[in-house]
KELUM-619245 format. One line per field, with one value per atom (N, C-alpha, C): y negated, x, z negated; residue in three letters. Coordinates in steps of 0.02 Angstrom, whole numbers, plus 32768, in hexadecimal, padded with zeros to 4 digits. Layout:
c2	Y ...
c1	X ...
c3	Z ...
aa	ala ...
This chain:
c2	DDFC DDE0 DDAF DD71 DD45 DD66 DD5F DD77 DD4E DD65 DD3D DD25 DCE7 DCC2 DCD5 DCED DCF6 DD3F DD47 DD8B DDA6 DDE4 DDFD DDFB DDE8 DDE7 DE1E DE42 DE84 DE7A DEA5 DEA6 DE9A DE77 DE72 DEB4 DEC5 DEFF DEF8 DF08 DEFC DF2C DF60 DF8E DF70 DF37 DF12 DEDA DECD DE9D DEA8 DE6D DE76 DE5F DE84 DE77 DE5F DE3F DE2D DE44 DE49 DE5D DE26 DE33 DE04 DDF0 DE1A DE10 DDD2 DDC5 DD8B DD58 DD63 DD2F DCF2 DCB5 DC84 DC7D DC75 DC76 DC36 DC17 DBD5 DBDB DC1E DC2C DC5E DC5A DC8F DC98 DCD2 DCE3 DCAB DC8A DC5A DC1C DC0D DBD7 DBE3 DC20 DC2E DC0C DBFD DBE2 DC12 DBED DC1A DC1F DC53 DC65 DC2B DC0C DBD4 DBD5 DC0B DC16 DC19 DC18 DC13 DBCC DB9B DB5A DB3E DB1C DAFD DAB2 DA97 DA4E DA3D D9FD D9E6 D9F3 D9E6 D9F1 DA39 DA67 DAAB DABF DA9F DAA2 DA8E DA53 DA35 DA66 DA78 DAA8 DAEC DAFB DB39 DB38 DAF9 DAF1 DB14 DB29 DB42 DB11 DB1C DAEC DAF1 DAD7 DAE3 DAA3 DA8B DA59 DA1C DA0C D9CF D9CB DA06 DA01 D9E9 D9F3 D9D9 D988 D973 D92D D90D D92E D912 D909 D93E D936 D904 D8FD D8CF D886 D877 D837 D82C D85D D851 D844 D870 D862 D81D D805 D7C2 D78D D794 D760 D75A D794 D79B D77D D791 D77B D72D D710 D6C6 D6A9 D6C0 D6A9 D6A2 D6DD D6DB D6B1 D6A4 D672 D630 D624 D5E2 D5C1 D5EF D5DE D5CB D5B3 D5A5 D5DE D5E6 D60C D5EC D5E7 D5C4 D5F0 D5E2 D60E D5E1 D5F7 D5CE D601 D5DE D608 D5EA D618 D602 D601 D5ED D5E1 D622 D659 D697 D6AF D6A4 D6B6 D69E D65E D644 D65D D66A D687 D6CD D6EE D73B D73E D706 D707 D70D D6F5 D6FF D6C3 D691 D651 D660 D689 D697 D6BE D6E9 D710 D6E4 D6B5 D685 D653 D63E D616 D639 D677 D6A0 D69B D6A2 D6A2 D65A D62B D5E5 D5E3 D600 D5FD D61F D652 D676 D66C D631 D616 D644 D675 D69B D679 D63A D60F D5CB D5AA D56F D534 D545 D514 D532 D50E D523 D4FE D519 D4F7 D51B D4F5 D50F D4E6 D500 D4D5 D4B2 D487 D45E D488 D4C0 D4E5 D503 D50F D52C D4FB D4B8 D485 D47B D482 D47E D4BC D4F3 D52D D525 D50A D4FD D4CC D497 D460 D476 D498 D4B5 D4E8 D511 D540 D51B D4E9 D4C5 D49D D47D D450 D472 D4A6 D4C7 D510 D527 D573 D59F D585 D5AC D58E D5B7 D59C D5CD D5BD D5E3 D5E6 D5CB D5CD D603 D60C D632 D60B D610 D5E7 D5F2 D62E D646 D623 D621 D60A D5BC D5A2 D551 D538 D560 D54A D540 D569 D565 D521 D508 D4C8 D48F D495 D45E D44C D47B D46D D482 D4A5 D4C8 D495 D49B D46A D428 D41F D3DC D3D3 D3F9 D3F0 D3A6 D37C D336 D326 D34C D33E D354 D380 D39B D35F D34B D316 D2D2 D2C1 D283 D28A D2C3 D2CD D2C0 D2E2 D2DD D29E D27F D239 D20B D213 D1E1 D1F4 D233 D248 D239 D23D D22B D1D6 D1B8 D16E D14E D16F D154 D16C D1AB D1CB D1EE D1DF D1FE D1EC D1B0 D196 D1CB D1EA D216 D25C D269 D2AE D2CD D2F3 D315 D345 D370 D39E D37D D348 D328 D2F8 D2DE D2B9 D2E2 D31F D346 D35C D36E D384 D344 D30A D2D3 D2C4 D2CC D2B6 D2E6 D326 D355 D34B D334 D323 D2E7 D2B9 D27E D28C D2B4 D2C3 D2F3 D311 D340 D37D D399 D3CE D408 D427 D45A D498 D4AD D4E8 D4E0 D4A1 D497 D4C0 D4EC D51B D54E D557 D584 D565 D528 D500 D50E D523 D524 D4E1 D4B2 D46D D44B D458 D438 D452 D499 D4B8 D4A7 D49C D483 D43D D415 D3D3 D3E0 D405 D414 D42D D45A D476 D44E D417 D3F1 D412 D43E D465 D442 D442 D425 D449 D425 D43B D416 D438 D40D D42E D400 D415 D3FC D42B D415 D418 D3E4 D3E2 D3CC D3F2 D3E2 D3C5 D388 D360 D38D D39A D3BB D400 D419 D45F D467 D42E D432 D41C D433 D421 D3D6 D3BB D375 D346 D35C D32D D322 D348 D340 D308 D2F5 D2C4 D283 D249 D206 D1EB D214 D1FE D20F D22D D243 D208 D1F7 D1C2 D1E1 D1DD D200 D1E4 D1A1 D184 D199 D1AD D1C2 D213 D233 D27B D27F D25E D257 D246 D20F D1F6 D229 D248 D27B D2B5 D2D1 D30E D304 D2C5 D2B8 D2B3 D299 D295 D2DB D30A D34F D377 D364 D381 D36B D32D D31A D340 D34C D36E D3BA D3DA D421 D425 D3F2 D3F2 D3EF D3CA D3CB D40D D42E D46F D4A0 D49E D4CF D4C9 D48E D482 D49E D4BA D4DB D525 D542 D587 D5BA D5A3 D5D0 D5F9 D638 D66C D673 D654 D655 D684 D671 D69C D66D D683 D660 D693 D691 D6BE D69C D6B7 D699 D6D1 D6BA D6E8 D6C8 D6E5 D6D2 D69A D67C D640 D657 D65B D675 D643 D600 D5C8 D593 D56C D52C D534 D55B D566 D584 D5B4 D5C7 D58F D568 D531 D4FB D4E8 D4B7 D4D0 D50E D527 D527 D539 D53B D4F3 D4C1 D480 D460 D479 D458 D47F D4B9 D4DB D4BD D4A8 D484 D43F D41E D3DB D3E5 D41A D428 D438 D460 D470 D438 D40F D3D8 D39F D39F D36E D389 D3C5 D3D8 D415 D428 D456 D49A D4BD D4FC D533 D544 D572 D5A6 D5DC D616 D656 D662 D69E D69F D6B1 D6B2 D6EA D6F7 D72F D70F D726 D708 D73C D73C D76E D756 D77A D76D D7AC D78D D7C1 D7A9 D7D9 D7CB D811 D807 D848 D866 D835 D847 D816 D831 D805 D7E2 D7A4 D771 D75D D744 D72D D6F2 D6C4 D689 D697 D6BE D6CB D6F3 D725 D755 D734 D709 D6E4 D6A7 D67D D63E D63D D671 D678 D6B0 D6E8 D721 D72B D72D D73E D706 D6D0 D696 D678 D66C D64C D676 D6BA D6E0 D6FC D6E0 D6F7 D6E9 D6BD D6AB D6D2 D701 D72D D738 D724 D72C D776 D780 D7C2 D7B6 D7DD D7D5 D80D D7FC D830 D824 D85B D852 D88C D874 D8A0 D893 D8C9 D8C6 D8E5 D8BD D8D6 D8A2 D8B1 D87F D85B D81C D7F1 D801 D80D D81C D859 D886 D8BE D8B5 D89B D899 D867 D82C D7F7 D804 D81E D837 D867 D89A D8CE D8B0 D885 D868 D83C D815 D7EA D812 D848 D87A D89A D8AE D8C8 D891 D855 D822 D815 D810 D7FB D835 D873 D8A9 D8AA D88E D885 D848 D818 D7DF D7EB
c1	E4EB E4AC E4C0 E49E E4AA E48E E4C0 E4A7 E47D E442 E416 E42E E428 E43A E40E E3CD E39F E398 E392 E38A E345 E33A E2F1 E2CF E28A E263 E23D E244 E226 E1E4 E1B7 E174 E171 E13F E13D E125 E13F E130 E0F5 E0BA E07B E079 E09E E094 E0AD E0D2 E0E8 E0BF E089 E05C E039 E035 E015 DFCB DF9C DF58 DF40 DF07 DEE4 DE9F DE7D DE3D DE07 DDD1 DD9D DD7E DD7F DD64 DD80 DDC2 DDDD DDEE DDE0 DDEE DDB9 DDCC DD93 DD70 DD30 DD0D DCE2 DCD9 DCB4 DC6D DC54 DC0E DBFB DBC0 DBAA DB61 DB40 DAF8 DAC5 DAE1 DAB2 DAAC DADC DADF DAB9 DA9C DA82 DA3A DA28 D9E1 D9A9 D972 D935 D90E D8E3 D8B7 D888 D88A D85D D816 D7F9 D7B3 D79F D7D6 D7C7 D7BA D7C6 D7C2 D77A D763 D726 D723 D762 D76C D7AE D7BF D7FA D82E D81E D852 D868 D835 D846 D876 D862 D886 D8CF D8DD D91B D943 D925 D947 D95B D938 D946 D97E D997 D9CA DA09 DA2E DA7C DA9D DABC DAE0 DB26 DB32 DB6F DB78 DBB4 DBC9 DB9C DB7D DB57 DB19 DB00 DACB DAE0 DB1B DB3B DB3C DB51 DB5C DB12 DAE2 DA9D DA80 DA8A DA74 DA94 DAD5 DAFF DAE6 DAD6 DABE DA78 DA49 DA07 DA0B DA38 DA3A DA58 DA8D DAA8 DA75 DA4D DA1E D9E5 D9D2 D99E D9B7 D9F4 DA11 DA18 DA2F DA34 D9F4 D9BD D97D D963 D96D D959 D97B D9BC D9E1 D9E4 D9C0 D9B1 D9F1 DA1B DA54 DA4E DA7F DA78 DA79 DA48 DA48 DA50 DA82 DA87 DA83 DA50 DA4B DA60 DA91 DAAA DA92 DA71 DA53 DA65 DA63 DA6D DA23 DA1B D9D9 D9B7 D9E4 D9C6 D99B D9A8 D97B D935 D92C D8E9 D8C5 D8F2 D8DC D8C1 D8E0 D8C5 D88D D86B D834 D835 D86A D871 D860 D842 D831 D808 D7D2 D7A9 D7CC D7FF D824 D84D D86F D89A D871 D835 D80C D7F4 D7E9 D7D6 D815 D84E D889 D88E D882 D87F D852 D813 D7DD D7F6 D823 D835 D87D D896 D8DD D910 D904 D938 D95E D947 D95E D95B D992 D98B D9A6 D9CC D9E6 D9EA D9E1 D9DF DA0C DA33 DA5E DA5C DA56 DA4E DA7A DA7E DA9A DA67 DA72 DA40 DA0E DA23 D9F4 D9BE D9D6 D9A1 D968 D97F D94C D91E D939 D910 D8D6 D8F0 D8C2 D889 D8A0 D877 D842 D854 D82A D7F6 D809 D7DF D7AC D7BE D791 D759 D772 D743 D714 D72B D704 D6D4 D6F2 D6CD D6C7 D6DB D6CF D6F4 D731 D755 D79A D7CC D80A D836 D871 D8A5 D891 D8B3 D8A8 D8D7 D8C8 D8F3 D926 D966 D99F D9B5 D9B6 D9D1 D9A0 D960 D939 D936 D93C D944 D980 D9B9 D9F8 DA01 D9D8 D9DB D9C2 D993 D97B D982 D9AC D9BE D985 D954 D91D D92B D95F D968 D978 D958 D95B D93F D911 D8F3 D8B4 D89B D85A D856 D82E D82D D816 D7E0 D7CB D7FE D823 D857 D888 D8A4 D8D6 D8C1 D87D D85C D855 D844 D83C D876 D8AF D8EF D90C D905 D91F D8FF D8BD D899 D8AA D8A1 D8B0 D8FA D925 D96B D973 D957 D955 D931 D8FE D8D2 D8EC D8FF D90B D955 D97A D9C0 D9F1 D9E2 DA0B DA0E D9D1 D9CD D9E0 D9FD DA13 D9EF DA0B D9E8 D9AE D9BD D982 D94C D957 D921 D8F8 D923 D903 D8CE D8DC D8AF D877 D881 D850 D821 D836 D80F D7E5 D805 D7E1 D7A9 D7B3 D786 D74E D75A D725 D6F9 D71A D6F5 D6D1 D6E4 D6C3 D686 D67D D64C D648 D67F D67E D652 D637 D606 D624 D65F D67B D6B5 D6B7 D6EA D6F8 D6CC D6D4 D706 D712 D742 D78E D78C D7D5 D7FA D83B D866 D87A D886 D898 D85B D821 D7E4 D7DA D7E1 D7D6 D811 D852 D87F D86D D850 D83D D802 D7CD D798 D7B1 D7E2 D7F7 D836 D849 D880 D8C5 D8CF D90E D93D D978 D9A8 D9AB D9A0 D9A1 D9D5 DA07 DA3A DA3C DA48 DA4E DA90 DAB8 DAFD DB07 DB01 DAFE DB45 DB5A DB96 DB82 DB9C DB8B DB94 DB5F DB5C DB46 DB39 DB20 DAD9 DAB6 DA65 DA49 DA0E D9F2 D9D7 D9C8 D9AE D9E3 DA25 DA5D DA5D DA40 DA3C DA0F D9DD D9AC D9B3 D991 D99B D98F D965 D956 D98D D9C1 D9F9 DA25 DA38 DA62 DA9A DAD3 DB0B DB15 DB0B DB14 DAE2 DAA3 DA73 DA78 DA8F DAA4 DADB DB12 DB4C DB41 DB18 DB05 DAE3 DAB1 DA89 DAAD DAD5 DAFC DB32 DB4E DB82 DB6B DB27 DB0A DAFB DAE6 DAD9 DB1B DB54 DB91 DB9F DB95 DB9C DB70 DB37 DB00 DB14 DB30 DB41 DB82 DBAB DBE6 DBCC DB99 DB7D DB5F DB3F DB1C DB56 DB8C DBC7 DBDF DBE0 DBF8 DBD2 DB92 DB69 DB65 DB90 DB8E DBA8 DBC2 DBE0 DBA5 DBAD DB7C DB47 DB48 DB0F DB22 DB04 DB0F DB09 DB35 DB32 DB25 DAF7 DAEB DAF3 DB1C DB20 DAFF DACF DAA6 DAA3 DAC7 DAC2 DAEA DB15 DB3C DB88 DBA3 DBE6 DC1C DC05 DC3C DC2B DBF1 DBE7 DBDF DBAE DBA7 DBE1 DC04 DC40 DC77 DC7C DCAF DC94 DC58 DC37 DC44 DC32 DC35 DC7E DCAC DCF3 DD0B DCF6 DD07 DCDF DCA2 DC75 DC8D DCA9 DCC2 DD01 DD2D DD66 DD59 DD29 DD1A DD04 DCD6 DCB9 DCF3 DD27 DD59 DD86 DD92 DDBF DD9E DD64 DD3C DD38 DD57 DD5A DD2A DCFE DCC7 DCE5 DCC7 DCD8 DCB0 DCD3 DCAD DCDD DCD7 DD05 DCE1 DCB5 DC91 DC45 DC3F DC00 DC02 DBC6 DBC9 DBBA DBE3 DBE2 DBD8 DBA0 DB92 DB89 DB9A DB90 DB63 DB30 DB00 DAFC DB0A DB06 DB06 DAF3 DAF3 DB37 DB6E DBB3 DBD8 DC0E DC3B DC6C DC6C DC9C DCD3 DD04 DD40 DD33 DD13 DD05 DCDB DCA0 DC73 DC97 DCBE DCDE DD17 DD3B DD6F DD4C DD35 DD1C DCDF DCBB DC7B DC8E DCA8 DCA8 DCEE DD23 DD65 DD88 DD8F DDB9 DD96 DD54 DD33 DD31 DD33 DD2B DD69 DDA6 DDE5 DDF2 DDD2 DDDE DDB7 DD90 DD6B DD1B DD09 DCC7 DCBC DC7B DC70 DC67 DC8E DC7F DC4E DC1F DBF6 DBEA DBEF DBE6 DBAF DB76 DB46 DB3F DB3E DB34 DAF8 DACE DA90 DA62 DA30 D9FC D9DA D9D6 D9BC D96F D94E D904 D8F9 D92C D920 D943 D97E D9A5 D987 D978 D964 D921 D8ED D8B0 D8BD D8EC D8F7 D91C D94A D96C D93F D90A D8E2 D8B4 D89C D86B D890 D8D0 D8F7 D906 D90C D917 D8D6 D89B D85A D84A D858 D848 D872 D8B1 D8D6 D8BD D898 D87D D838
c3	D52D D515 D4DD D4D1 D49C D458 D42F D3E5 D3C4 D3A6 D384 D348 D332 D2F5 D2BB D2CA D296 D27F D241 D22A D22F D23C D249 D20A D213 D1D7 D1C7 D191 D17E D164 D16C D158 D106 D0EE D0A8 D089 D050 D02F D000 D016 CFF3 CFBB CFB3 CF75 CF38 CF40 CF02 CEEB CF0F CEFA CEB3 CE8C CE4C CE51 CE3A CE3F CDFA CDFD CDC0 CDBC CD86 CD7E CD8B CDB1 CDC1 CD7D CD4F CD0D CCEA CCF9 CCD8 CD09 CD48 CD7E CD77 CD72 CD72 CDB5 CDB8 CDF7 CDF5 CE2B CE33 CE3B CE4C CE5A CE32 CE09 CDE8 CDF7 CDDF CDF0 CDD0 CD98 CD7E CDA8 CDDE CE0B CE47 CE54 CE90 CE92 CED1 CED9 CECD CEB6 CEA6 CEE9 CEEA CF22 CF2A CF68 CF74 CF60 CF6D CF5F CF18 CEE9 CEA2 CE84 CEAE CE8D CE90 CE5A CE57 CE50 CE4D CE4A CE6D CE72 CE8D CE5E CE1B CDEC CDE6 CDF1 CDF3 CE2A CE66 CEA1 CE9C CE78 CE70 CE41 CE0B CDDC CDFC CE31 CE58 CE8A CE96 CEC6 CEAB CED4 CEC2 CEA2 CE67 CE3F CE62 CEA1 CEC0 CEF2 CEF6 CF26 CF1F CF59 CF63 CF2F CF1F CEEA CEA7 CE97 CE55 CE63 CE9A CEA5 CEAD CEC9 CECB CE87 CE5B CE11 CDE8 CDF6 CDCC CDE3 CE24 CE3A CE22 CE1A CE05 CDB8 CD96 CD4F CD3E CD63 CD5A CD63 CD9E CDAA CD72 CD63 CD29 CCE9 CCD7 CC9D CC97 CCD3 CCD8 CCD8 CCF2 CCF0 CCA7 CC88 CC43 CC12 CC24 CBFA CC16 CC45 CC60 CC7B CC9B CCBF CD06 CD2C CD6B CD98 CDC6 CDFA CE3E CE60 CEA1 CED7 CF06 CF42 CF7B CFA5 CFDF D01A D045 D07F D0C7 D0F6 D13D D157 D18F D1B0 D1BF D1C4 D1D6 D1A2 D15E D125 D131 D147 D150 D18C D1C9 D206 D1F9 D1CC D1C0 D192 D181 D15E D116 D0F5 D0AB D082 D097 D074 D037 D043 D009 CFCC CFE4 CFB0 CF84 CFAA CF81 CF59 CF6F CF46 CF09 CF0B CED0 CE9E CEB8 CE8F CE6C CE91 CE6F CE33 CE3F CE10 CDCD CDD6 CD99 CD80 CD9C CD88 CD99 CDCB CDE7 CE25 CE2E CE65 CE44 CE2F CE0D CE3B CE70 CE99 CEDB CF10 CF55 CF82 CFA7 CFDC D020 D053 D096 D0C8 D107 D138 D161 D18E D1A9 D1D3 D1F2 D21A D1EE D1AC D17D D16E D16C D15D D198 D1D4 D20F D20D D206 D203 D1CC D191 D160 D169 D189 D19F D1CF D202 D235 D222 D1F6 D1D5 D1B2 D189 D15F D18D D1BE D1E6 D219 D237 D271 D264 D22C D221 D258 D278 D2A2 D2AC D2BF D2CC D2F7 D306 D32C D372 D39C D3EB D40B D44D D473 D490 D46E D485 D4C9 D4E0 D523 D555 D54F D57E D57E D549 D548 D55A D555 D568 D5B4 D5D9 D624 D63F D620 D638 D613 D5DA D5B4 D57A D573 D544 D4FF D4F5 D4B5 D47F D44B D412 D41B D44D D45E D442 D412 D3F8 D3DD D3FB D3E9 D39F D389 D348 D310 D31D D2EB D2E8 D320 D321 D2FC D311 D2F0 D2A7 D28D D248 D223 D235 D216 D220 D255 D25C D22B D221 D1F7 D1B1 D19E D152 D13B D167 D14F D14D D17B D17B D13E D128 D0F0 D0AC D0B0 D068 D064 D095 D09C D05F D041 D00B CFD2 CFC8 CF8C CF9E CFDA CFEF D024 D04E D086 D06E D03B D027 D008 CFDE CFC2 CFF8 D021 D05A D082 D094 D0B7 D08C D04F D01E D014 D011 D002 D03D D07A D0B9 D0C4 D0B5 D0BA D08C D04E D022 D035 D04F D06A D0A3 D0CE D10D D0FF D0C2 D0B4 D0E8 D0FA D12C D11B D14B D139 D119 D128 D106 D0DD D0B8 D08E D058 D045 D015 D02B D070 D088 D08A D07B D07C D03C D04A D010 CFF7 D024 D00E CFE8 CFFC CFDD CF98 CF9B CF56 CF25 CF3E CF0F CEF5 CF1D CF03 CED1 CEE1 CEAF CE72 CE6E CE30 CE0E CE2A CE12 CE19 CE4B CE55 CE84 CE75 CEA7 CEEB CF23 CF61 CF8F CFAC CFD8 D020 D048 D08D D0A6 D0C9 D0DC D127 D146 D194 D1AD D1DA D1FE D23E D24D D28E D2C8 D2F1 D32F D32B D2EE D2E3 D2E3 D2D9 D2DA D315 D32F D365 D364 D328 D31D D331 D32B D340 D38D D3B3 D3FE D40E D3E3 D3F8 D3E8 D40F D406 D3BD D393 D355 D31F D32F D306 D2FA D2B7 D2A6 D277 D292 D26E D22A D21E D1DE D1A8 D1BF D193 D182 D1B8 D1A8 D17B D186 D15E D115 D110 D0CB D09F D0C1 D0A3 D08C D0BE D0B2 D07F D07B D04A D005 CFFF CFB9 CFA7 CFD0 CFC0 CFAE CFCA CFB3 CF71 CF5D CF19 CEEB CEFF CED3 CECA CF03 CEFB CECC CECE CE9F CE55 CE48 CE08 CDF2 CE27 CE1A CE09 CE2F CE23 CDE3 CDC2 CD82 CD4E CD59 CD29 CD35 CD5C CD70 CD38 CD05 CCD1 CCB4 CCB1 CCA1 CCD4 CD07 CD3B CD79 CDB4 CDF2 CE2C CE5D CE9D CED5 CEFF CF33 CF7A CF9E CFE7 D015 D039 D06A D0A7 D0DA D11E D13B D10D D126 D12E D164 D170 D169 D172 D16D D145 D151 D135 D0EA D0D3 D08C D064 D07E D05B D052 D088 D086 D056 D052 D02B CFE3 CFD3 CF8E CF77 CF9D CF8B CF76 CF9E CF88 CF4D CF48 CF10 CECD CECD CE95 CE80 CEAF CEA0 CE7E CE98 CE7C CE30 CE28 CDE6 CDB4 CDCA CD97 CD96 CDC9 CDBF CD90 CD8D CD60 CD16 CD08 CCC5 CCBB CCF0 CCDD CCCE CC9E CC84 CCBD CCF3 CD21 CD31 CD05 CD0F CD1C CCE8 CCE6 CD01 CD3E CD5C CD93 CDAD CDE5 CE21 CE4F CE98 CECB CEF4 CF24 CF68 CF97 CFDE CFF8 D01A D036 D082 D0AD D0FB D11A D15B D188 D197 D19D D1A2 D175 D158 D12A D152 D142 D164 D134 D151 D12B D0F5 D110 D0DF D0A7 D0B2 D079 D044 D05E D035 D003 D021 D002 CFD4 CFFE CFDD CFAA CFB4 CF84 CF54 CF6A CF39 CF18 CF3B CF20 CEFC CF1F CEFF CEC6 CEC9 CE91 CE53 CE59 CE21 CE01 CE15 CE0B CDC3 CDA0 CD57 CD28 CD44 CD17 CD26 CD60 CD7D CD97 CDB0 CDC9 CE13 CE3A CE87 CE9C CECC CEE9 CF2F CF58 CF9D CFB2 CFD2 CFEC D035 D05D D0A5 D0B9 D0DE D0FE D11A D135 D158 D123 D12B D0F7 D0ED D122 D11A D0F8 D0E8 D0C5 D07A D07E D042 D00F D025 CFF5 CFD6 CFFF CFD8 CFA6 CFB1 CF7F CF49 CF4E CF16 CEEC CF0D CEF0 CEC0 CEDC CEB8 CE7A CE80 CE48 CE12 CE29 CDF8 CDD3 CDF7 CDD8 CDA7 CDBA CD89 CD4D CD4E CD10 CCE7 CD0B CCE2 CCC8
aa	unk unk unk unk unk unk unk unk unk unk unk unk unk unk unk unk unk unk unk unk unk unk unk unk unk unk unk unk unk unk unk unk unk unk unk unk unk unk unk unk unk unk unk unk unk unk unk unk unk unk unk unk unk unk unk unk unk unk unk unk unk unk unk unk unk unk unk unk unk unk unk unk unk unk unk unk unk unk unk unk unk unk unk unk unk unk unk unk unk unk unk unk unk unk unk unk unk unk unk unk unk unk unk unk unk unk unk unk unk unk unk unk unk unk unk unk unk unk unk unk unk unk unk unk unk unk unk unk unk unk unk unk unk unk unk unk unk unk unk unk unk unk unk unk unk unk unk unk unk unk unk unk unk unk unk unk unk unk unk unk unk unk unk unk unk unk unk unk unk unk unk unk unk unk unk unk unk unk unk unk unk unk unk unk unk unk unk unk unk unk unk unk unk unk unk unk unk unk unk unk unk unk unk unk unk unk unk unk unk unk unk unk unk unk unk unk unk unk unk unk unk unk unk unk unk unk unk unk unk unk unk unk unk unk unk unk unk unk unk unk unk unk unk unk unk unk unk unk unk unk unk unk unk unk unk unk unk unk unk unk unk unk unk unk unk unk unk unk unk unk unk unk unk unk unk unk unk unk unk unk unk unk unk unk unk unk unk unk unk unk unk unk unk unk unk unk unk unk unk unk unk unk unk unk unk unk unk unk unk unk unk unk unk unk unk unk unk unk unk unk unk unk unk unk unk unk unk unk unk unk unk unk unk unk unk unk unk unk unk unk unk unk unk unk unk unk unk unk unk unk unk unk unk unk unk unk unk unk unk unk unk unk unk unk unk unk unk unk unk unk unk unk unk unk unk unk unk unk unk unk unk unk unk unk unk unk unk unk unk unk unk unk unk unk unk unk unk unk unk unk unk unk unk unk unk unk unk unk unk unk unk unk unk unk unk unk unk unk unk unk unk unk unk unk unk unk unk unk unk unk unk unk unk unk unk unk unk unk unk unk unk unk unk unk unk unk unk unk unk unk unk unk unk unk unk unk unk unk unk unk unk unk unk unk unk unk unk unk unk unk unk unk unk unk unk unk unk unk unk unk unk unk unk unk unk unk unk unk unk unk unk unk unk unk unk unk unk unk unk unk unk unk unk unk unk unk unk unk unk unk unk unk unk unk unk unk unk unk unk unk unk unk unk unk unk unk unk unk unk unk unk unk unk unk unk unk unk unk unk unk unk unk unk unk unk unk unk unk unk unk unk unk unk unk unk unk unk unk unk unk unk unk unk unk unk unk unk unk unk unk unk unk unk unk unk unk unk unk unk unk unk unk unk unk unk unk unk unk unk unk unk unk unk unk unk unk unk unk unk unk unk unk unk unk unk unk unk unk unk unk unk unk unk unk unk unk unk unk unk unk unk unk unk unk unk unk unk unk unk unk unk unk unk unk unk unk unk unk unk unk unk unk unk unk unk unk unk unk unk unk unk unk unk unk unk unk unk unk unk unk unk unk unk unk unk unk unk unk unk unk unk unk unk unk unk unk unk unk unk unk unk unk unk unk unk unk unk unk unk unk unk unk unk unk unk unk unk unk unk unk unk unk unk unk unk unk unk unk unk unk unk unk unk unk unk unk unk unk unk unk unk unk unk unk unk unk unk unk unk unk unk unk unk unk unk unk unk unk unk unk unk unk unk unk unk unk unk unk unk unk unk unk unk unk unk unk unk unk unk unk unk unk unk unk unk unk unk unk unk unk unk unk unk unk unk unk unk unk unk unk unk unk unk unk unk unk unk unk unk unk unk unk unk unk unk unk unk unk unk unk unk unk unk unk unk unk unk unk unk unk unk unk unk unk unk unk unk unk unk unk unk unk unk unk unk unk unk unk unk unk unk unk unk unk unk unk unk unk unk unk unk unk unk unk unk unk unk unk unk unk unk unk unk unk unk unk unk unk unk unk unk unk unk unk unk unk unk unk unk unk unk unk unk unk unk unk unk unk unk unk unk unk unk unk unk unk unk unk unk unk unk unk unk unk unk unk unk unk unk unk unk unk unk unk unk unk unk unk unk unk unk unk unk unk unk unk unk unk unk unk unk unk unk unk unk unk unk unk unk unk unk unk unk unk unk unk unk unk unk unk unk unk unk unk unk unk unk unk
C-alpha cells in the first residue's frame, strides 16, 4: 500500500480556548436600538423615532438629516430620477419637496420627461409594452411625439427640460400642476433632461429631429455641470436611474472639478429596488472619496420616497 505523505490532523483541543466576558465585549445592538411597539405611535415623527436604530434605518435618517440641513442652509439638493419614479405616482411628493427647498435641481432621463408630459396633458401615462410590441403600436402615441417635436424645435436652444416646461406653460395643459418640469419652471429651479438617442418612444416617430434632441440635451448637460459645481455641503439623490443619470453625473462632477469648483464634502445617495454597479460607483462611492458621505437605500420607490419626504418635512 502507498504511504500517505500527509500527517493526520488531530482534533482541536477546545479545553485550551480563552473566553471573554460579554460584559466587556463590544456589541453592535443594544436594547435602546430596538423598535417600539407600532401601536404606540401617534404621528409619523413618533413612528420614525421608534424604528430600530440599526443598518438601513441609520442610512435613512442620515439622508433625511442631510437633505433637511441642506434645505435650511440653502444648499443644492439635486434629485436625479428615472421614469419609474413618475410612473409610480410620486410627482406630488417631489413637488412638495421643491416647495420646501428640499429639491433645488431636478435631472431625469428622456422617458421621465415623456411620462411627465403625458400626466400633465392627459392625466394618464404608461402603456402596455408587451401588447403594443406585437403589432408595432408601442410608443406610437401621435400627440406625444408631436408635442416633443415642436417643443424641442421651438425652445430646444434653452435646454430640454426648460423647453418642455415652457411648452407645457404655453399650451395651458389641464394637469400642469402635476408636472415636475412645469413646476420647476414655475419655481425657477433648474430642470434638465438627458436623452440618449433611440431610448425614447418619441425617437420612433416622424416628428423626431436628431439635431433638436442633441442640441437640447447637450445644453442640459452643461446645466447639470453647473449644478454639480454647487454641491459642496449639499446632497445628490439618484432614484431609479441605473445607467444614464449615473453616467451623466460622473461626467458633470468631473467638469465641475476641472473648472476649479470646490466639490468635495456632500452627501450622495442611491435609492432603488436593486443596487446596480453604475449608481453605486458613479453616484455614491467615487464622488464621495474626497470626504463626502455615501448612502445606499434599497426598496420600492412608491414606499421609500414618500417615507423619506415625510421624514425630511418633519425636520423642516
